[in-house]
N, CA, C and O of each residue as an XYZ file, in Angstrom:
872
protein
N       6.510     16.084     12.249
C       5.951     15.035     13.107
C       6.668     13.716     12.855
O       6.907     13.335     11.709
N       7.006     13.030     13.929
C       7.627     11.723     13.791
C       6.590     10.655     13.527
O       5.428     10.809     13.901
N       7.002      9.564     12.880
C       6.060      8.511     12.525
C       5.409      7.905     13.759
O       4.265      7.455     13.700
N       6.122      7.889     14.864
C       5.566      7.306     16.078
C       4.523      8.199     16.738
O       3.840      7.774     17.670
N       4.398      9.430     16.262
C       3.383     10.339     16.791
C       2.032     10.162     16.093
O       1.018     10.672     16.569
N       2.015      9.448     14.977
C       0.763      9.212     14.269
C      -0.150      8.320     15.097
O       0.308      7.411     15.790
N      -1.451      8.595     15.014
C      -2.406      7.695     15.646
C      -2.329      6.339     14.961
O      -2.016      6.252     13.774
N      -2.609      5.301     15.699
C      -2.526      3.948     15.144
C      -3.901      3.295     15.124
O      -4.763      3.626     15.938
N      -4.105      2.365     14.191
C      -3.168      1.913     13.159
C      -3.075      2.922     12.014
O      -4.046      3.614     11.709
N      -1.903      3.001     11.383
C      -1.686      3.934     10.276
C      -0.924      3.225      9.165
O       0.030      2.490      9.421
N      -1.354      3.455      7.931
C      -0.673      2.907      6.752
C       0.501      3.813      6.417
O       0.314      4.993      6.121
N       1.706      3.268      6.464
C       2.927      4.058      6.327
C       3.714      3.602      5.102
O       3.906      2.405      4.885
N       4.169      4.570      4.303
C       5.060      4.291      3.172
C       6.400      4.949      3.466
O       6.476      6.170      3.602
N       7.437      4.161      3.564
C       8.785      4.658      3.841
C       9.434      5.055      2.513
O       9.804      4.193      1.716
N       9.569      6.355      2.282
C      10.075      6.837      0.999
C      11.536      6.449      0.776
O      11.945      6.196     -0.357
N      12.302      6.403      1.823
C      13.692      5.988      1.676
C      13.801      4.556      1.199
O      14.580      4.251      0.295
N      13.010      3.665      1.814
C      13.005      2.270      1.386
C      12.485      2.141     -0.044
O      13.003      1.349     -0.831
N      11.462      2.922     -0.371
C      10.882      2.870     -1.715
C      11.909      3.270     -2.763
O      12.043      2.602     -3.788
N      12.632      4.350     -2.514
C      13.615      4.827     -3.487
C      14.783      3.850     -3.621
O      15.266      3.602     -4.726
N      15.232      3.300     -2.500
C      16.356      2.365     -2.545
C      15.995      1.090     -3.299
O      16.761      0.614     -4.137
N      14.819      0.543     -2.991
C      14.394     -0.685     -3.661
C      14.112     -0.433     -5.140
O      14.389     -1.289     -5.980
N      13.561      0.739     -5.459
C      13.231      1.063     -6.840
C      14.449      1.250     -7.721
O      14.345      1.186     -8.946
N      15.601      1.480     -7.115
C      16.816      1.677     -7.907
C      17.217      0.419     -8.670
O      18.009      0.486     -9.611
N      16.668     -0.735     -8.263
C      16.992     -1.996     -8.939
C      16.154     -2.229    -10.190
O      16.370     -3.207    -10.907
N      15.199     -1.337    -10.458
C      14.324     -1.492    -11.623
C      15.157     -1.470    -12.906
O      16.071     -0.658    -13.047
N      14.834     -2.367    -13.836
C      15.623     -2.521    -15.048
C      14.785     -2.199    -16.276
O      13.761     -2.841    -16.508
N      15.207     -1.211    -17.071
C      14.518     -0.890    -18.307
C      13.298     -0.011    -18.102
O      13.015      0.447    -16.996
N      12.580      0.214    -19.202
C      11.390      1.057    -19.186
C      10.169      0.231    -18.782
O       9.965     -0.871    -19.291
N       9.362      0.765    -17.869
C       8.217      0.037    -17.348
C       7.033      0.981    -17.162
O       7.164      2.203    -17.234
N       5.880      0.373    -16.922
C       4.723      1.120    -16.424
C       4.561      0.808    -14.936
O       4.794     -0.320    -14.502
N       4.168      1.797    -14.175
C       3.941      1.582    -12.752
C       2.559      0.979    -12.535
O       1.562      1.497    -13.039
N       2.503     -0.107    -11.789
C       1.230     -0.786    -11.499
C       0.513     -0.055    -10.374
O       0.516     -0.504     -9.227
N      -0.097      1.069    -10.707
C      -0.714      1.910     -9.673
C      -2.026      1.333     -9.157
O      -2.566      1.809     -8.159
N      -2.544      0.301     -9.839
C      -3.738     -0.371     -9.312
C      -3.446     -0.989     -7.953
O      -4.366     -1.222     -7.169
N      -2.177     -1.257     -7.666
C      -1.806     -1.874     -6.391
C      -2.169     -0.966     -5.226
O      -2.633     -1.440     -4.189
N      -1.960      0.341     -5.390
C      -2.153      1.263     -4.265
C      -3.276      2.274     -4.453
O      -3.790      2.793     -3.462
N      -3.674      2.573     -5.678
C      -4.784      3.490     -5.901
C      -4.558      4.890     -5.349
O      -5.509      5.564     -4.952
N      -3.309      5.326     -5.321
C      -2.953      6.584     -4.666
C      -2.241      7.507     -5.654
O      -1.064      7.289     -5.940
N      -2.911      8.525     -6.182
C      -2.289      9.388     -7.188
C      -0.972     10.031     -6.748
O      -0.043     10.135     -7.548
N      -0.881     10.462     -5.496
C       0.362     11.099     -5.045
C       1.526     10.121     -5.063
O       2.649     10.497     -5.399
N       1.271      8.886     -4.708
C       2.311      7.854     -4.772
C       2.665      7.566     -6.226
O       3.833      7.353     -6.549
N       1.668      7.559     -7.101
C       1.934      7.347     -8.529
C       2.825      8.457     -9.090
O       3.694      8.192     -9.921
N       2.613      9.697     -8.641
C       3.470     10.787     -9.096
C       4.913     10.559     -8.651
O       5.852     10.852     -9.390
N       5.078     10.044     -7.461
C       6.423      9.724     -6.978
C       7.058      8.660     -7.873
O       8.252      8.723     -8.165
N       6.261      7.688     -8.305
C       6.796      6.619     -9.147
C       7.160      7.120    -10.545
O       8.232      6.795    -11.056
N       6.282      7.904    -11.164
C       6.534      8.338    -12.544
C       7.589      9.430    -12.616
O       8.029      9.791    -13.708
N       8.002      9.961    -11.471
C       9.115     10.916    -11.482
C      10.411     10.239    -11.907
O      11.348     10.905    -12.346
N      10.466      8.915    -11.778
C      11.614      8.152    -12.253
C      11.548      8.101    -13.782
O      10.533      7.664    -14.326
N      12.588      8.530    -14.486
C      12.545      8.562    -15.948
C      12.373      7.198    -16.597
O      12.049      7.122    -17.782
N      12.581      6.127    -15.855
C      12.397      4.788    -16.406
C      10.929      4.366    -16.413
O      10.583      3.341    -17.000
N      10.082      5.134    -15.777
C       8.653      4.809    -15.708
C       7.917      5.582    -16.784
O       7.860      6.812    -16.755
N       7.347      4.842    -17.745
C       6.636      5.448    -18.869
C       5.143      5.190    -18.715
O       4.617      4.239    -19.293
N       4.467      6.011    -17.955
C       3.039      5.848    -17.783
C       2.679      4.902    -16.652
O       3.544      4.383    -15.947
N       1.367      4.690    -16.497
C       0.867      3.873    -15.392
C      -0.034      2.761    -15.927
O      -0.468      2.793    -17.078
N      -0.301      1.791    -15.080
C      -1.190      0.684    -15.436
C      -2.233      0.519    -14.346
O      -1.912      0.549    -13.158
N      -3.493      0.342    -14.758
C      -4.607      0.110    -13.843
C      -5.328     -1.150    -14.274
O      -5.045     -1.708    -15.333
N      -6.263     -1.596    -13.448
C      -7.006     -2.803    -13.781
C      -8.355     -2.504    -14.441
O      -8.855     -3.325    -15.209
N      -8.949     -1.343    -14.156
C     -10.325     -1.094    -14.582
C     -10.509      0.330    -15.092
O      -9.661      1.199    -14.884
N     -11.630      0.546    -15.762
C     -11.977      1.893    -16.205
C     -12.171      2.810    -15.007
O     -11.775      3.975    -15.048
N     -12.771      2.302    -13.948
C     -12.992      3.126    -12.759
C     -11.672      3.639    -12.195
O     -11.569      4.804    -11.813
N     -10.664      2.771    -12.143
C      -9.351      3.213    -11.677
C      -8.745      4.219    -12.645
O      -8.132      5.199    -12.220
N      -8.910      3.988    -13.933
C      -8.392      4.930    -14.931
C      -9.029      6.299    -14.751
O      -8.350      7.317    -14.888
N     -10.306      6.342    -14.448
C     -10.994      7.618    -14.227
C     -10.400      8.372    -13.046
O     -10.234      9.591    -13.101
N     -10.080      7.648    -11.981
C      -9.483      8.282    -10.801
C      -8.150      8.923    -11.151
O      -7.892     10.067    -10.776
N      -7.308      8.200    -11.862
C      -5.975      8.720    -12.164
C      -6.013      9.780    -13.260
O      -5.202     10.707    -13.241
N      -6.925      9.667    -14.204
C      -7.068     10.713    -15.214
C      -7.521     12.020    -14.563
O      -7.054     13.099    -14.929
N      -8.429     11.915    -13.601
C      -8.895     13.108    -12.887
C      -7.763     13.764    -12.106
O      -7.799     14.966    -11.845
N      -6.746     12.964    -11.731
C      -5.599     13.486    -10.993
C      -4.507     14.004    -11.933
O      -3.456     14.447    -11.471
N      -4.749     13.952    -13.251
C      -3.816     14.537    -14.205
C      -2.938     13.577    -14.970
O      -2.071     14.017    -15.726
N      -3.129     12.282    -14.804
C      -2.323     11.309    -15.537
C      -2.900     11.129    -16.943
O      -4.112     10.999    -17.116
N      -2.013     11.123    -17.942
C      -2.466     11.145    -19.333
C      -2.099      9.909    -20.124
O      -2.569      9.755    -21.251
N      -1.287      9.028    -19.588
C      -0.852      7.827    -20.311
C      -1.179      6.621    -19.429
O      -0.439      6.305    -18.497
N      -2.295      5.950    -19.732
C      -2.839      4.930    -18.833
C      -3.114      3.650    -19.605
O      -3.834      3.656    -20.605
N      -2.543      2.569    -19.138
C      -2.870      1.268    -19.717
C      -3.907      0.575    -18.837
O      -3.727      0.480    -17.622
N      -4.982      0.097    -19.440
C      -6.012     -0.647    -18.725
C      -5.784     -2.127    -18.983
O      -5.859     -2.579    -20.126
N      -5.510     -2.875    -17.939
C      -5.109     -4.269    -18.083
C      -6.282     -5.210    -18.308
O      -6.128     -6.240    -18.964
N      -7.432     -4.879    -17.784
C      -8.581     -5.783    -17.861
C      -9.417     -5.469    -19.100
O      -9.637     -4.294    -19.396
N      -9.885     -6.469    -19.826
C     -10.725     -6.195    -21.001
C     -12.042     -5.537    -20.608
O     -12.565     -5.764    -19.516
N     -12.563     -4.727    -21.506
C     -13.817     -4.017    -21.255
C     -14.967     -4.932    -21.682
O     -15.283     -5.018    -22.869
N     -15.579     -5.598    -20.740
C     -16.543     -6.652    -21.057
C     -17.993     -6.181    -20.999
O     -18.901     -6.955    -21.305
N     -18.228     -4.928    -20.614
C     -19.602     -4.415    -20.587
C     -19.704     -3.182    -21.476
O     -18.716     -2.481    -21.699
N     -20.895     -2.927    -21.975
C     -21.118     -1.751    -22.804
C     -20.882     -0.473    -22.021
O     -20.355      0.503    -22.555
N     -21.268     -0.480    -20.768
C     -21.056      0.700    -19.936
C     -19.566      1.003    -19.788
O     -19.160      2.162    -19.876
N     -18.747     -0.028    -19.564
C     -17.307      0.183    -19.446
C     -16.728      0.742    -20.737
O     -15.857      1.612    -20.710
N     -17.214      0.241    -21.868
C     -16.711      0.741    -23.156
C     -17.105      2.200    -23.372
O     -16.311      2.978    -23.900
N     -18.316      2.580    -22.973
C     -18.735      3.978    -23.103
C     -17.889      4.881    -22.206
O     -17.487      5.969    -22.617
N     -17.624      4.431    -20.992
C     -16.822      5.244    -20.078
C     -15.395      5.399    -20.598
O     -14.804      6.473    -20.479
N     -14.846      4.341    -21.169
C     -13.493      4.409    -21.725
C     -13.441      5.361    -22.911
O     -12.480      6.115    -23.064
N     -14.467      5.330    -23.747
C     -14.511      6.229    -24.904
C     -14.545      7.681    -24.453
O     -13.889      8.536    -25.047
N     -15.306      7.958    -23.404
C     -15.360      9.322    -22.882
C     -14.017      9.737    -22.286
O     -13.576     10.875    -22.444
N     -13.385      8.801    -21.606
C     -12.103      9.089    -20.966
C     -11.009      9.330    -21.997
O     -10.081     10.102    -21.757
N     -11.118      8.671    -23.137
C     -10.097      8.805    -24.180
C     -10.011     10.214    -24.740
O      -9.053     10.546    -25.438
N     -10.994     11.041    -24.445
C     -10.955     12.431    -24.899
C      -9.937     13.254    -24.112
O      -9.494     14.304    -24.577
N      -9.570     12.784    -22.931
C      -8.660     13.562    -22.087
C      -7.372     12.815    -21.747
O      -6.429     13.422    -21.240
N      -7.314     11.515    -22.016
C      -6.121     10.739    -21.684
C      -5.853      9.707    -22.767
O      -6.772      9.269    -23.459
N      -4.597      9.322    -22.910
C      -4.225      8.258    -23.836
C      -4.427      6.933    -23.135
O      -3.772      6.649    -22.132
N      -5.329      6.121    -23.658
C      -5.603      4.811    -23.082
C      -4.950      3.732    -23.929
O      -5.041      3.760    -25.156
N      -4.296      2.786    -23.279
C      -3.615      1.686    -23.952
C      -4.234      0.387    -23.468
O      -4.416      0.185    -22.267
N      -4.557     -0.488    -24.401
C      -5.164     -1.774    -24.047
C      -4.296     -2.959    -24.428
O      -4.543     -4.082    -23.988
N      -3.274     -2.712    -25.250
C      -2.363     -3.774    -25.660
C      -1.054     -3.643    -24.899
O      -0.707     -2.562    -24.425
N      -0.332     -4.749    -24.785
C       0.955     -4.727    -24.082
C       1.945     -3.858    -24.846
O       2.110     -4.002    -26.057
N       2.600     -2.956    -24.126
C       3.633     -2.137    -24.760
C       4.971     -2.309    -24.019
O       5.905     -2.912    -24.547
N       5.051     -1.785    -22.818
C       6.252     -2.007    -22.008
C       5.840     -2.825    -20.784
O       4.658     -2.855    -20.441
N       6.781     -3.484    -20.124
C       6.418     -4.313    -18.958
C       5.744     -3.493    -17.865
O       6.026     -2.308    -17.691
N       4.860     -4.142    -17.143
C       4.230     -3.518    -15.982
C       5.026     -3.891    -14.751
O       5.203     -5.069    -14.442
N       5.499     -2.885    -14.059
C       6.301     -3.096    -12.855
C       5.367     -3.339    -11.688
O       4.719     -2.413    -11.200
N       5.296     -4.586    -11.239
C       4.385     -4.938    -10.147
C       4.835     -4.385     -8.811
O       4.101     -4.453     -7.825
N       6.020     -3.848     -8.776
C       6.467     -3.034     -7.653
C       6.762     -3.798     -6.374
O       6.123     -3.585     -5.344
N       7.741     -4.692     -6.455
C       8.237     -5.316     -5.237
C       8.826     -4.270     -4.294
O       8.856     -4.451     -3.077
N       9.296     -3.167     -4.892
C       9.848     -2.095     -4.070
C       8.803     -1.545     -3.114
O       9.107     -1.231     -1.963
N       7.577     -1.432     -3.591
C       6.507     -0.917     -2.731
C       6.251     -1.858     -1.565
O       6.017     -1.412     -0.441
N       6.296     -3.165     -1.830
C       6.070     -4.135     -0.760
C       7.101     -3.987      0.346
O       6.801     -4.226      1.516
N       8.322     -3.590     -0.022
C       9.375     -3.419      0.977
C       9.223     -2.136      1.768
O       9.824     -1.980      2.831
N       8.420     -1.214      1.250
C       8.312      0.115      1.869
C       7.047      0.313      2.690
O       6.925      1.316      3.393
N       6.113     -0.610      2.619
C       4.795     -0.414      3.236
C       4.679     -1.187      4.542
O       5.082     -2.346      4.633
N       4.126     -0.533      5.541
C       3.820     -1.196      6.806
C       2.626     -0.505      7.452
O       2.204      0.568      7.019
N       2.095     -1.126      8.479
C       1.012     -0.534      9.257
C       1.503     -0.399     10.692
O       1.811     -1.391     11.353
N       1.571      0.840     11.159
C       2.022      1.047     12.534
C       0.911      0.675     13.506
O      -0.272      0.857     13.217
N       1.303      0.160     14.645
C       0.331     -0.314     15.626
C       0.921     -0.180     17.022
O       2.138     -0.084     17.182
N       0.061     -0.175     18.026
C       0.531     -0.114     19.416
C      -0.108     -1.244     20.230
O      -1.221     -1.694     19.959
N       0.631     -1.667     21.209
C       0.145     -2.700     22.113
C      -0.941     -2.106     23.008
O      -0.745     -1.061     23.629
N      -2.078     -2.780     23.063
C      -3.185     -2.312     23.901
C      -3.340     -3.128     25.177
O      -3.937     -2.654     26.144
N      -2.814     -4.342     25.192
C      -2.842     -5.149     26.411
C      -1.856     -6.298     26.279
O      -1.488     -6.702     25.176
N      -1.435     -6.817     27.436
C      -0.572     -7.994     27.498
C      -1.235     -8.959     28.483
O      -0.898     -8.977     29.667
N      -2.181     -9.763     27.982
C      -2.977    -10.592     28.889
C      -2.185    -11.697     29.585
O      -2.594    -12.199     30.632
N      -1.056    -12.067     28.999
C      -0.221    -13.096     29.604
C       1.192    -12.965     29.044
O       1.361    -12.407     27.961
N       2.199    -13.455     29.739
C       3.564    -13.367     29.224
C       3.685    -14.021     27.846
O       3.230    -15.143     27.627
N       4.305    -13.292     26.934
C       4.517    -13.830     25.597
C       3.372    -13.602     24.625
O       3.434    -14.052     23.481
N       2.335    -12.916     25.060
C       1.190    -12.667     24.171
C       0.699    -11.230     24.352
O       0.264    -10.841     25.436
N       0.778    -10.453     23.272
C       0.358     -9.056     23.301
C      -0.783     -8.831     22.313
O      -0.824     -9.449     21.249
N      -1.700     -7.951     22.669
C      -2.802     -7.548     21.801
C      -2.509     -6.145     21.285
O      -2.086     -5.272     22.044
N      -2.736     -5.931     19.987
C      -2.498     -4.614     19.390
C      -3.786     -4.056     18.802
O      -4.809     -4.738     18.749
N      -3.719     -2.801     18.359
C      -4.899     -2.149     17.776
C      -4.958     -2.289     16.257
O      -5.668     -1.531     15.595
N      -4.222     -3.248     15.699
C      -4.204     -3.463     14.245
C      -4.740     -4.851     13.933
O      -4.020     -5.845     14.026
N      -6.015     -4.906     13.561
C      -6.644     -6.176     13.229
C      -6.893     -6.314     11.738
O      -6.241     -5.655     10.927
N      -7.825     -7.161     11.384
C      -8.096     -7.460      9.979
C      -8.551     -6.236      9.192
O      -8.258     -6.130      8.001
N      -9.256     -5.312      9.832
C      -9.741     -4.119      9.140
C      -8.620     -3.155      8.787
O      -8.818     -2.251      7.974
N      -7.448     -3.332      9.385
C      -6.337     -2.422      9.135
C      -5.190     -3.048      8.357
O      -4.450     -2.337      7.677
N      -5.026     -4.383      8.443
C      -3.881     -5.011      7.782
C      -4.279     -6.140      6.842
O      -3.450     -6.609      6.061
N      -5.535     -6.587      6.901
C      -5.990     -7.660      6.018
C      -5.494     -9.020      6.469
O      -4.621     -9.150      7.327
N      -6.102    -10.040      5.841
C      -5.699    -11.403      6.183
C      -5.905    -12.380      5.029
O      -5.610    -13.568      5.158
N      -6.410    -11.883      3.901
C      -6.754    -12.757      2.789
C      -5.574    -13.566      2.282
O      -5.742    -14.714      1.870
N      -4.381    -12.982      2.306
C      -3.195    -13.648      1.764
C      -2.221    -14.080      2.861
O      -1.058    -14.374      2.586
N      -2.693    -14.113      4.078
C      -1.836    -14.546      5.171
C      -1.711    -13.495      6.252
O      -2.199    -12.375      6.102
N      -1.069    -13.850      7.322
C      -0.883    -12.950      8.449
C       0.287    -12.007      8.212
O       1.182    -12.312      7.424
N       0.285    -10.869      8.888
C       1.427     -9.958      8.779
C       2.636    -10.492      9.539
O       2.540    -11.454     10.301
N       3.757     -9.854      9.315
C       4.946    -10.101     10.122
C       5.256     -8.827     10.905
O       4.742     -7.752     10.595
N       6.099     -8.963     11.915
C       6.481     -7.805     12.724
C       7.847     -7.324     12.250
O       8.835     -8.051     12.349
N       7.899     -6.101     11.737
C       9.152     -5.563     11.209
C      10.225     -5.552     12.290
O      10.002     -5.082     13.405
N      11.399     -6.080     11.935
C      12.516     -6.092     12.858
C      12.521     -7.257     13.819
O      13.458     -7.422     14.600
N      11.462     -8.079     13.766
C      11.367     -9.208     14.697
C      10.858    -10.454     13.968
O       9.724    -10.878     14.188
N      11.680    -11.034     13.112
C      11.243    -12.224     12.373
C      10.946    -13.415     13.274
O      10.254    -14.348     12.865
N      11.462    -13.387     14.485
C      11.238    -14.497     15.409
C       9.862    -14.430     16.078
O       9.413    -15.419     16.658
N       9.194    -13.286     16.006
C       7.862    -13.153     16.591
C       6.812    -13.622     15.588
O       7.053    -13.621     14.381
N       5.676    -14.011     16.082
C       4.576    -14.418     15.209
C       3.381    -13.499     15.447
O       2.957    -13.293     16.584
N       2.850    -12.955     14.365
C       1.719    -12.038     14.468
C       0.558    -12.571     13.652
O       0.756    -13.283     12.667
N      -0.640    -12.230     14.057
C      -1.800    -12.499     13.222
C      -2.898    -11.499     13.539
O      -3.011    -10.997     14.657
N      -3.705    -11.223     12.519
C      -4.834    -10.303     12.678
C      -5.961    -11.081     13.330
O      -6.801    -11.672     12.652
N      -5.966    -11.074     14.638
C      -6.847    -11.973     15.377
C      -8.318    -11.703     15.205
O      -9.117    -12.640     15.187
N      -8.705    -10.432     15.077
C     -10.113    -10.078     14.914
C     -10.188     -8.843     14.032
O      -9.166     -8.373     13.534
N     -11.379     -8.318     13.838
C     -11.526     -7.138     12.993
C     -10.728     -5.958     13.523
O     -10.118     -5.223     12.746
N     -10.726     -5.770     14.830
C     -10.121     -4.580     15.420
C      -8.766     -4.817     16.087
O      -8.034     -3.858     16.333
N      -8.422     -6.050     16.380
C      -7.226     -6.318     17.178
C      -6.324     -7.369     16.537
O      -6.789     -8.321     15.912
N      -5.018     -7.165     16.712
C      -4.034     -8.132     16.282
C      -3.377     -8.782     17.481
O      -3.521     -8.314     18.610
N      -2.654     -9.866     17.230
C      -1.983    -10.610     18.287
C      -0.517    -10.783     17.909
O      -0.190    -11.091     16.762
N       0.353    -10.583     18.880
C       1.783    -10.838     18.688
C       2.226    -11.846     19.741
O       2.018    -11.649     20.938
N       2.835    -12.918     19.276
C       3.386    -13.937     20.173
C       4.901    -13.790     20.193
O       5.536    -13.757     19.139
N       5.477    -13.703     21.369
C       6.905    -13.437     21.486
C       7.466    -14.173     22.703
O       6.723    -14.692     23.535
N       8.782    -14.202     22.780
C       9.453    -14.846     23.909
C       9.670    -13.799     24.999
O      10.498    -12.904     24.828
N       8.947    -13.890     26.110
C       9.077    -12.863     27.147
C      10.449    -12.854     27.815
O      10.814    -11.880     28.474
N      11.207    -13.932     27.645
C      12.552    -13.959     28.212
C      13.505    -13.047     27.445
O      14.510    -12.589     27.989
N      13.178    -12.783     26.157
C      14.030    -11.935     25.333
C      13.632    -10.473     25.427
O      14.482     -9.584     25.469
N      12.327    -10.238     25.460
C      11.838     -8.867     25.575
C      10.410     -8.901     26.093
O       9.613     -9.744     25.681
N      10.092     -7.992     26.990
C       8.741     -7.905     27.533
C       8.019     -6.733     26.890
O       8.376     -5.580     27.128
N       7.004     -7.018     26.074
C       6.201     -5.949     25.499
C       5.278     -5.364     26.566
O       4.800     -6.067     27.456
N       5.042     -4.048     26.448
C       4.198     -3.355     27.403
C       3.127     -2.557     26.670
O       3.265     -2.253     25.485
N       2.073     -2.226     27.381
C       1.007     -1.406     26.803
C       1.600     -0.094     26.293
O       2.359      0.574     26.996
N       1.240      0.263     25.061
C       1.743      1.483     24.449
C       2.946      1.288     23.557
O       3.301      2.205     22.816
N       3.594      0.126     23.596
C       4.751     -0.120     22.727
C       4.342     -0.018     21.261
O       3.263     -0.461     20.865
N       5.232      0.575     20.468
C       4.974      0.834     19.047
C       5.635     -0.240     18.195
O       6.810     -0.557     18.382
N       4.874     -0.798     17.260
C       5.365     -1.841     16.361
C       4.959     -1.522     14.938
O       4.109     -0.664     14.700
N       5.574     -2.220     13.992
C       5.168     -2.125     12.590
C       4.803     -3.504     12.074
O       5.610     -4.432     12.130
N       3.582     -3.634     11.569
C       3.156     -4.852     10.899
C       3.429     -4.719      9.402
O       3.065     -3.720      8.783
N       4.067     -5.724      8.834
C       4.283     -5.767      7.384
C       3.191     -6.649      6.790
O       3.141     -7.842      7.089
N       2.312     -6.088      5.949
C       1.178     -6.871      5.453
C       1.598     -7.960      4.487
O       2.626     -7.856      3.817
N       0.784     -9.012      4.425
C       1.058    -10.105      3.490
C       0.793     -9.686      2.050
O       1.363    -10.260      1.122
N      -0.071     -8.684      1.856
C      -0.409     -8.245      0.503
C      -0.605     -6.734      0.508
O      -1.432     -6.214      1.257
N       0.154     -6.030     -0.328
C       0.116     -4.564     -0.351
C      -1.200     -4.041     -0.903
O      -1.766     -3.096     -0.355
N      -1.700     -4.644     -1.986
C      -2.944     -4.163     -2.586
C      -4.103     -4.247     -1.605
O      -4.943     -3.348     -1.549
N      -4.148     -5.319     -0.837
C      -5.220     -5.476      0.142
C      -5.168     -4.381      1.192
O      -6.200     -3.806      1.539
N      -3.985     -4.089      1.699
C      -3.902     -3.117      2.787
C      -4.239     -1.712      2.305
O      -4.836     -0.943      3.059
N      -3.877     -1.347      1.073
C      -4.264     -0.038      0.555
C      -5.780      0.056      0.390
O      -6.360      1.127      0.573
N      -6.418     -1.053      0.049
C      -7.872     -1.054     -0.115
C      -8.605     -0.873      1.209
O      -9.813     -0.636      1.218
N      -7.890     -0.982      2.324
C      -8.502     -0.872      3.642
C      -8.359      0.511      4.268
O      -8.974      0.788      5.298
N      -7.557      1.381      3.660
C      -7.249      2.679      4.275
C      -7.657      3.833      3.368
O      -7.563      3.735      2.144
N      -8.107      4.918      3.970
C      -8.428      6.138      3.229
C      -7.185      6.975      2.974
O      -7.128      7.716      1.992
N      -6.197      6.864      3.840
C      -4.994      7.678      3.738
C      -3.744      6.830      3.948
O      -3.764      5.814      4.642
N      -2.660      7.281      3.326
C      -1.349      6.698      3.558
C      -0.416      7.820      3.991
O      -0.524      8.948      3.510
N       0.491      7.510      4.893
C       1.407      8.504      5.440
C       2.805      8.255      4.876
O       3.410      7.210      5.112
N       3.300      9.235      4.130
C       4.623      9.127      3.514
C       5.664      9.670      4.488
O       5.593     10.826      4.905
N       6.631      8.827      4.847
C       7.650      9.236      5.813
C       9.033      9.029      5.223
O       9.236      8.194      4.342
N       9.963      9.798      5.720
C      11.371      9.637      5.342
C      12.218      9.801      6.603
O      12.097     10.792      7.323
N      13.064      8.826      6.852
C      13.907      8.831      8.051
C      13.069      9.015      9.311
O      13.484      9.689     10.254
N      11.876      8.403      9.315
C      11.026      8.448     10.492
C      10.238      9.715     10.684
O       9.574      9.879     11.708
N      10.294     10.631      9.710
C       9.601     11.923      9.811
C       8.528     12.012      8.729
O       8.776     11.675      7.572
N       7.335     12.466      9.110
C       6.228     12.578      8.162
C       6.507     13.658      7.125
O       6.828     14.794      7.473
N       6.382     13.294      5.829
C       6.549     14.261      4.743
C       5.221     14.637      4.108
O       5.048     15.777      3.678
N       4.273     13.699      4.040
C       3.018     13.993      3.357
C       1.942     13.016      3.793
O       2.227     11.917      4.268
N       0.699     13.443      3.620
C      -0.451     12.566      3.824
C      -1.120     12.403      2.470
O      -1.544     13.387      1.864
N      -1.220     11.172      1.991
C      -1.746     10.874      0.664
C      -3.135     10.257      0.760
O      -3.374      9.378      1.588
N      -4.038     10.712     -0.077
C      -5.379     10.135     -0.149
C      -5.357      8.902     -1.056
O      -4.814      8.950     -2.160
N      -5.937      7.819     -0.598
C      -6.045      6.607     -1.414
C      -7.320      6.746     -2.239
O      -8.338      6.118     -1.947
N      -7.245      7.578     -3.273
C      -8.424      7.975     -4.043
C      -9.028      6.824     -4.829
O     -10.220      6.844     -5.137
N      -8.218      5.816     -5.158
C      -8.711      4.683     -5.947
C      -9.401      3.628     -5.117
O      -9.863      2.623     -5.659
N      -9.482      3.831     -3.813
C     -10.159      2.847     -2.974
C     -11.630      2.765     -3.373
O     -12.321      3.782     -3.419
N     -12.103      1.563     -3.660
C     -13.485      1.365     -4.059
C     -13.754      1.551     -5.546
O     -14.891      1.402     -5.994
N     -12.703      1.880     -6.325
C     -12.855      2.023     -7.790
C     -12.612      0.643     -8.412
O     -11.467      0.270     -8.668
N     -13.672     -0.102     -8.650
C     -13.528     -1.491     -9.092
C     -13.513     -1.608    -10.612
O     -13.399     -2.712    -11.145
C-alpha cells in the first residue's frame, strides 16, 4: 500500500529519513523512547549498535517497554511517590532499571525529521485558503503550528479540533479538494500522544503499522 492510500489524518514515520538522519549520531547513547511511546519504533532504534538501551520519563512508560521485552531502561524522572517506588521495585525483577546518568540520552532530532501527519484538502472556501482534515486533535498546537512539507512558503495552522488551514498563493498553485499534503508537527512528542497508531513507510510504501502503546502512560 502506498502512503497516499492511507486514510487521513495519519501519523507517518519515514524510515528512510529516520535512518539517514540517524547516521549522524555520535558515540554511544540511549534512545529517548519517551518521545514516541512506540515499542516497535524503539526496536528500530536499538538495532543500531550505538544505541545502548532506552530512556523513559516515568515508571508507567518503563512498564510499557518492559512488557514489550526491553531489559535496559533508564528512568529520567525521580520517583517521588511511594506507589511509583513500589512499581519500580516490582519492575526491577524483570528489567535493569537505571536512575543515574550513564550514557547520553539521544533526544532524537532524526525522528523529528522523519515524522509527519498526512492530510487531505476538504474544501477551498476562497482562493489561497484551503481547509484540511488535520486539526489540533491530529497534529497538536501546544508548541506552535505545523509546516507543510515541501512548501516552506505556505502557512499552515491547526485551526480547530478537527480541521487545519493552509494559506497559499493561488497564482503559484491551486489546491483542490482531495489534494494530499504532509503536515510537519511543531513537536514530535505531542503528536505521538495524539495517535493510537503510527505508519512506518519507506520510499512511499507502507512497511508496518505500529501501536503507540505508551500513549497515556504518564
